[in-house]
BATIVEX-94112 format. One line per 3 residues: for each residue y, x negated, z negated of N, C-alpha, C. Coordinates in nm, 4 decimals. Each point is the difference from the previous one (the first is absolute). Layout:
# residues N
Y,X,Z,Y,X,Z,Y,X,Z | ...
***
This chain:
# residues 80
10.3870,-10.5908,-10.3044,0.0193,-0.0143,-0.1562,-0.1451,-0.1359,0.0125 | 0.0520,-0.1189,-0.0432,-0.0902,-0.0867,0.0300,-0.1448,0.0069,-0.1186 | 0.0391,0.0648,-0.0922,-0.1074,0.0175,-0.1035,-0.0740,0.1161,-0.0455
0.0166,0.0833,0.0956,0.0001,0.1629,-0.0306,-0.1511,-0.0018,-0.0093 | -0.1097,-0.0725,-0.0083,-0.1118,-0.0166,-0.0031,-0.0721,-0.0844,-0.1121 | -0.1042,0.0325,-0.0538,-0.0583,-0.0945,-0.1076,-0.1815,0.0131,0.0211
-0.0020,-0.1136,-0.0424,-0.1753,-0.0715,0.0425,-0.0620,0.0054,-0.1228 | -0.1193,-0.0459,-0.0003,-0.0604,-0.0613,-0.0995,-0.0751,-0.1368,0.1031 | 0.0318,-0.0932,-0.0356,-0.0434,-0.1470,0.0586,-0.1094,-0.0774,-0.0540
-0.1361,-0.0231,0.0748,-0.0134,-0.1011,-0.0787,0.0200,-0.1554,0.0257 | 0.0129,-0.0269,-0.0862,0.0603,-0.1613,-0.0065,-0.1107,-0.0996,0.0540 | -0.1036,0.0268,-0.0098,-0.0683,-0.1191,0.0598,-0.0442,0.0290,0.1599
-0.0112,0.0785,0.0659,0.0297,0.0343,0.1020,0.1090,0.0572,0.1095 | 0.0823,0.0453,-0.0778,0.1456,0.0509,0.0236,-0.0346,0.1721,0.0942 | -0.0993,0.0301,0.0147,-0.0161,0.1271,0.0604,0.1032,0.1047,-0.1421
0.0317,0.0992,0.0666,0.0830,0.1608,-0.0605,-0.0494,0.0760,0.0267 | 0.0001,0.0706,-0.0913,-0.0228,0.1767,-0.0251,0.1527,0.0484,-0.0083 | 0.0283,0.1039,0.0694,0.1191,0.1064,-0.0099,-0.0253,0.0624,-0.1089
0.0880,0.0126,-0.0858,0.0075,0.0512,-0.1174,0.1133,0.1614,-0.0084 | 0.1190,-0.0290,0.0421,0.0742,0.1089,0.0528,0.1173,-0.0530,0.0645 | 0.0756,0.1319,0.0209,0.1395,-0.0671,0.0237,0.1213,0.0879,-0.0475
0.1258,-0.0454,0.0160,0.1151,0.0752,-0.0279,0.0790,0.0360,0.0542 | 0.1216,0.1219,0.0099,0.0982,-0.0202,0.0695,0.1692,-0.0118,-0.0775 | 0.0684,-0.0712,0.0506,0.0850,-0.0123,-0.0661,-0.0249,-0.0206,-0.1679
0.0807,0.0619,-0.0573,-0.0023,0.0070,-0.1885,-0.1267,0.1021,-0.0282 | -0.0891,0.0153,0.0443,-0.0831,0.0566,-0.0234,-0.1644,-0.0765,-0.0651 | -0.0462,0.0657,-0.0575,-0.1740,-0.0416,-0.0977,-0.0289,-0.0307,0.1236
-0.1082,-0.0742,-0.0439,-0.1352,-0.0688,0.1341,-0.1181,0.1183,-0.0142 | -0.0447,0.0404,0.1203,-0.1055,0.0983,0.0132,-0.0779,-0.0672,0.0552 | -0.1217,0.0789,0.0279,-0.0978,-0.0745,0.1156,-0.0770,0.1559,0.0573
0.0370,0.0124,0.1221,-0.1076,0.1025,0.0380,-0.1100,-0.0570,0.1086 | -0.0815,0.0977,0.0098,-0.1145,-0.0145,0.0859,0.0281,0.0417,0.1513 | 0.0638,-0.0875,0.0830,0.0821,0.0254,0.1349,-0.1081,0.0354,0.0931
-0.1477,-0.0445,-0.0027,-0.0986,0.0357,0.0801,-0.0144,0.1216,-0.0189 | -0.0253,0.0283,-0.1339,-0.0271,0.1897,0.0162,0.1335,0.0784,0.0385 | 0.0761,-0.0622,-0.0587,0.1366,0.0790,0.0666,0.0401,-0.0210,0.1740
-0.0972,-0.0665,0.0647,-0.0373,-0.0201,0.1584,-0.1119,0.0907,0.0219 | -0.0813,0.0589,-0.0444,-0.1016,0.0550,0.0526,-0.1427,-0.1154,0.0214 | 0.0095,-0.0963,-0.1189,-0.1119,-0.0826,-0.0224,-0.0816,0.0221,-0.1321
-0.1083,0.1335,0.0541,-0.0876,0.0196,-0.1280,-0.0612,-0.0670,-0.0913 | -0.0034,-0.1393,0.0850,-0.0892,-0.0587,-0.0606,0.1134,-0.1272,-0.0621 | 0.0969,0.0013,-0.0337,0.0793,-0.0854,-0.0664,-0.0046,-0.0321,-0.1213
-0.0399,-0.1010,-0.0867,-0.0303,-0.0128,-0.0783,0.0771,-0.0102,-0.1601 | -0.0351,0.0477,-0.1045,0.1195,-0.0031,-0.1001,0.0684,-0.1055,-0.0561 | 0.0839,-0.0255,-0.0842,0.0613,-0.1121,-0.0503,-0.0915,-0.0538,-0.0512
-0.0622,0.1076,-0.1097,-0.1291,-0.0612,-0.1083,-0.0914,-0.0735,0.1152 | -0.0556,0.0325,0.1282,-0.1051,-0.0661,0.0629,0.0832,-0.1064,0.0872 | 0.1087,-0.0082,0.0082,0.0457,-0.1177,0.0725,0.0152,-0.1186,-0.0942
0.0360,0.0365,-0.1390,0.0152,-0.0904,-0.1065,-0.1253,-0.0862,-0.0226 | -0.1153,0.1140,0.0018,-0.1287,-0.0502,-0.0373,-0.0407,-0.1281,0.1107 | 0.0021,0.0388,0.1543,-0.0164,-0.0603,0.0457,0.0696,-0.1373,0.0345
0.1358,0.0044,-0.0274,0.0727,-0.1255,-0.0090,-0.0318,-0.0785,-0.0838 | -0.0410,0.0577,-0.1406,-0.0446,-0.0931,-0.1037,-0.1612,-0.0431,0.0623 | -0.0991,0.0624,0.0244,-0.1237,-0.0301,0.0605,0.0173,-0.0823,0.1026
0.1207,-0.0256,0.1138,0.0185,-0.0889,0.1085,0.0676,-0.1317,-0.0685 | 0.0369,-0.0007,-0.0989,0.0783,-0.1406,-0.0556,-0.0468,-0.0298,-0.1217 | -0.1359,0.0367,-0.0160,-0.1124,-0.0841,-0.0926,0.0138,-0.1478,0.0624
0.0675,-0.1092,-0.0613,-0.0037,-0.1420,0.0430,-0.0856,-0.0665,-0.0723 | -0.1663,0.0269,-0.0655,-0.0625,-0.1031,-0.0632,0.0489,-0.1634,0.0320 | 0.0335,-0.0292,0.0973,-0.0218,-0.1450,0.0650,0.1537,-0.0753,-0.0776
0.1181,0.1119,-0.0561,0.0973,-0.0325,-0.0507,-0.0301,-0.0976,-0.1115 | -0.1020,0.0308,-0.0660,-0.0719,-0.0488,-0.1257,0.0977,0.0573,-0.1268 | -0.0544,-0.0598,-0.1074,0.0841,0.0928,-0.1421,0.1116,-0.0111,-0.0107
0.0663,-0.1165,0.0794,0.1516,0.0014,-0.0606,0.0596,0.1086,0.0582 | 0.0002,0.0517,0.0906,0.0324,0.1853,0.0303,-0.0784,0.0676,-0.0890 | 0.0968,0.1167,-0.0864,-0.0641,0.0964,-0.0651,-0.1030,0.0547,0.0342
-0.0811,0.0105,-0.0527,-0.1366,0.0882,0.0430,-0.0094,0.0391,0.1834 | 0.0424,-0.1208,0.0583,-0.0167,0.0141,0.1452,0.0722,0.0611,0.0520 | 0.1047,0.0950,-0.0532,0.1153,0.0578,0.0590,0.1419,-0.0406,-0.0560
0.0952,-0.0081,0.0930,0.1292,-0.0677,-0.0358,0.1124,0.0708,0.0625 | 0.0459,0.0942,-0.0272,0.0730,0.1038,0.0857,0.1603,0.0030,-0.0296 | 0.0670,0.0401,0.0470,0.1412,0.0311,-0.0567,0.0869,0.0966,0.0707
0.0839,0.0556,0.0046,0.0938,0.0761,0.0617,0.0910,-0.0726,0.0888 | 0.0355,0.0476,0.1486,0.0719,-0.0740,0.1041,0.0967,0.1012,0.0404 | 0.1032,0.0016,-0.0120,0.0887,0.0752,0.1056,-0.0058,-0.0494,0.1362
0.0421,0.1158,0.1090,-0.0036,-0.0540,0.1558,0.0825,-0.1292,0.0173 | 0.1289,-0.0257,-0.0555,0.0627,-0.1014,0.0331,-0.0517,-0.1181,-0.0377 | -0.0928,-0.0172,-0.1235,-0.0914,-0.1075,-0.0241,-0.1178,-0.0252,0.0889
-0.0251,0.0846,0.0931,-0.1221,-0.0361,0.0844,0.0331,-0.0171,0.1343 | 0.1355,-0.0259,0.0216,0.0057,-0.0841,0.1257,0.0163,-0.1370,0.0048
***
């Protein structure tokens, strides 16, 4: 399926953060695959999201960008 993953996209630099996926007609969900694969240091979604926001603070974008953050939801097929 070409759009089975959903991301938060920084519209200033284009980087993305994985937010979840779905199979078939099921609802979207997120799992910490790092923890599932034995990585005890794999960050939680909350930590990943906060780091993404911190890393995508773009003061150089100016005040025309909302509070130095400009984000959107993007599906996998939109990122190609």
